[in-house]
N, C-alpha and C positions, 0 to 999 in steps of 0.2 A: 504494500500500500504506500503510495507516494507521501512525502512529508507534508504536502499541502492538505492532505486528508487527515493525517495523524495528529498534526500539531493542534488544530482546533479541538479535537477530542481530548488531548492531553490537558489543554488549558481548561476545558469544561470540567474535567475531572478535578483538577486543582481548585477551581473556583467552587465546586460543589463541596469539597472538604471544608473550605472556609465558611461557606454559607450554612452548612449543616451545624457547625459549631456555633455560628451566630444565632441560628434559630433555636437550637435544642441544647446547646452546651450548658446553659444556665440551669437546666432542669436538675443537674447534679448538685447545684448549690441553691436550693430553694430557700435557705435561710438568709441569703444575701438580699439586700434591699432591691426592690424592683427597678428603681432608677439606675442603680449600678449595673444591673443586668441589661437594661436598655442601652446604656452608654457603651458597655463592653461589646454588645452585639453590633452596634453601629460601627465601632472601631474595627471589628473583625470583618464586617460587610464591606468596608472600604477595600480590603485586599481581595475580596471576592470579585468586586467590580473591576479591579485592576487586571484580573484574568478573564472575566466573562466578556467584557467589551472587546478586547482583542480577539478572543475566540470567535465571537460572532462576526466581527469584521473580516477576519481571515477566512473563517468558515463559509461566509456568504459567497466567496469566489468559487467554491466547489459544491456547496450544499444549498438547497433552497431554505427559506425561512422556516417552513413547516418541518423540513428534515432536521434543521438545527434544533428546533423545539423538541422533536421526537428524541433526538440524541440526548438532549438535556434531561428529559424526563427519565429515561432509562438510567442514565448516569446518576441522577439524583436518587433513584430508588436503590441502586446498588450501594452507593455511598451511605445512604441512610440505614440500610439493612446492616452493614458492617458497624456503623456508629452505634446503632441501637443495641446490638449484641455486645460489643466490646467496651464502649464507653459508658452506656447507661445500664448495662447488665439486664437488658430487656430483649432477649432474642425473639425473632419473629416466629409466629405460629403458622401452621399450615394454611390457614385462611388468609393471612397477610401475604404469604408467598403466592398463593393462588391469585389474589387481587393484583399483586405486582406483576405476575405473569400475564394477566389480561392486559394490563397497561403496556407491557413490553410488546405484546402482539399488535396492539393498536399502533405503537410506534413503528413496528416493522412494516405495517400496511402503508405508512407514509412514504416508505422508500420504494414501493412498487411503481414501476413506470407504466 
């Protein structure tokens, strides 16, 4: 697979790691003040955007906008599944995996020509 197809995917992967921590990382620290969680999440999200925007800019040269969104959703689910199990100690159950699989099938349909 050529670099122009791989690099946007790698950047999307990195951006999703940051965004997952921004959205859900504070759940491990529920005793922290809400405003602190919000500010920390905003700070983390800055780095997510530093990867997401270039990923979409570069990716739009080889993928359509719907394809980029489909990639984003699948990557988000995979990153979240790992994060939920390893960071939050909340592994996914069969119904979560089944629901995520259906979303992955929907994303695959976007790539059909």
